[in-house]
GUKE-410463 format. One line per field, with one value per residue (C-alpha): residue in three letters; z, x negated, y negated. Coordinates in pm, whole numbers, plus 50000, padded with zeros to 5 digits. Example, Ala and Ser with C-alpha at 12.3 -4.5 7.8 and 13.67 -1.06 7.14 Angstrom:
! residues 2
r: ALA,SER;
Z: 50780,50714;
X: 48770,48633;
Y: 50450,50106;
This chain:
! residues 121
r: MET,ASP,ALA,ALA,GLN,ALA,PHE,GLU,LEU,LEU,SER,THR,GLY,LYS,GLY,ASP,PHE,PHE,SER,TYR,ASP,GLU,THR,THR,LEU,ARG,TYR,GLU,LEU,ALA,HIS,HIS,PRO,HIS,PRO,GLU,LEU,LYS,LEU,HIS,PRO,LYS,CYS,SER,GLU,PRO,MET,ARG,ASP,MET,TYR,LEU,GLY,PHE,SER,ARG,LYS,SER,ARG,TYR,PHE,LYS,ALA,ILE,PRO,ASN,PRO,GLU,PHE,SER,PRO,GLU,LYS,PRO,GLU,SER,ILE,ASP,ASN,ARG,ARG,LEU,LEU,LEU,ALA,SER,ASP,SER,LYS,ALA,HIS,ALA,LEU,ALA,ILE,GLU,LEU,ALA,LYS,MET,ARG,ALA,SER,GLY,GLU,THR,GLU,LYS,ILE,ARG,GLY,SER,PHE,PHE,THR,PRO,SER,GLN,VAL,SER,HIS;
Z: 32490,32650,32486,32594,32451,32112,32077,32091,31861,31645,31637,31542,31286,31388,31298,31117,31335,31687,31858,32150,32377,32306,32650,32686,32394,32498,32804,32689,32409,32694,32933,32688,32383,32022,31797,31530,31590,31541,31648,31340,31377,31230,31397,31803,31913,32058,32427,32612,32958,33174,33482,33811,34049,34412,34525,34671,34994,35018,35312,35130,34941,35017,34745,34749,34494,34229,34148,33745,33741,33425,33456,33125,32969,32931,33268,33203,33314,33301,33402,33683,33985,34250,34316,34531,34915,34944,35289,35135,35015,34638,34652,34807,34572,34237,34316,34377,34047,33871,33985,33887,33571,33547,33679,33419,33671,33529,33246,33381,33520,33239,33003,33292,33205,32833,32728,32573,32179,32282,32389,32154,32056;
X: 85964,86267,86561,86753,86541,86476,86879,86909,86675,86798,87126,87025,86848,86488,86420,86524,86453,86348,86234,86272,86358,86760,86877,86763,86911,87247,87222,87168,87443,87699,87641,87570,87736,87574,87904,87666,87398,87394,87164,87048,87193,86828,86576,86553,86427,86685,86646,86402,86346,86094,85900,85916,85572,85507,85185,85039,84992,85300,85487,85730,85503,85392,85210,85104,84877,85060,85017,85088,84829,84607,84298,84172,84530,84497,84654,85047,85408,85377,85067,85025,84765,85009,85350,85600,85628,86014,86029,85907,86167,85993,86112,86462,86530,86377,86645,86903,86850,86845,87220,87338,87185,87372,87719,87616,87683,87314,87545,87814,87578,87396,87764,87823,87596,87733,88083,88251,88162,87789,87702,87605,87667;
Y: 19615,19804,19937,19630,19400,19595,19586,19277,19202,19481,19265,18980,19063,19090,19439,19728,20037,20146,20465,20533,20848,20969,20946,20611,20520,20648,20513,20167,20168,20294,20070,19780,19831,19742,19810,19738,19971,20356,20633,20809,21152,21317,21060,21254,21556,21848,21888,22049,22187,21939,22015,21843,21888,21843,21699,21950,21712,21662,21838,22020,22214,22540,22809,23174,23319,23426,23847,23779,23514,23608,23394,23497,23360,22954,22869,22727,22707,23087,23182,22982,23040,22951,23013,22860,22970,23130,22887,22575,22300,22264,22634,22576,22264,22460,22744,22503,22297,22709,22738,22343,22441,22781,22621,22381,22110,21945,21878,21726,21506,21430,21345,21090,20830,20845,20720,21027,20836,20838,21216,21439,21801;
């Protein structure tokens, strides 16, 4: 069941509660308002970083060994065997996404998907 279907069921009294990704719920409410429905303010997780990956077979991916990698520690975003090569498209994208985040552009884009009354601060 997607958010639109759940909202229709809730609106007609065929349910009491629906749990789903907050961003999806806010987007759906912004584009298909249901004034009788409310998002519970304490039921959503705070925004958190997400990570994007490229296939190692992608023509845009090129890597070099990470000199800081520690085989004694579990592999993680902070302890990777490989780093993006600075001449790869994947690296260029990572740099641009970091610039967008630092400038606030990412947040502006995120906010543009929701009506002002639906954006949480």
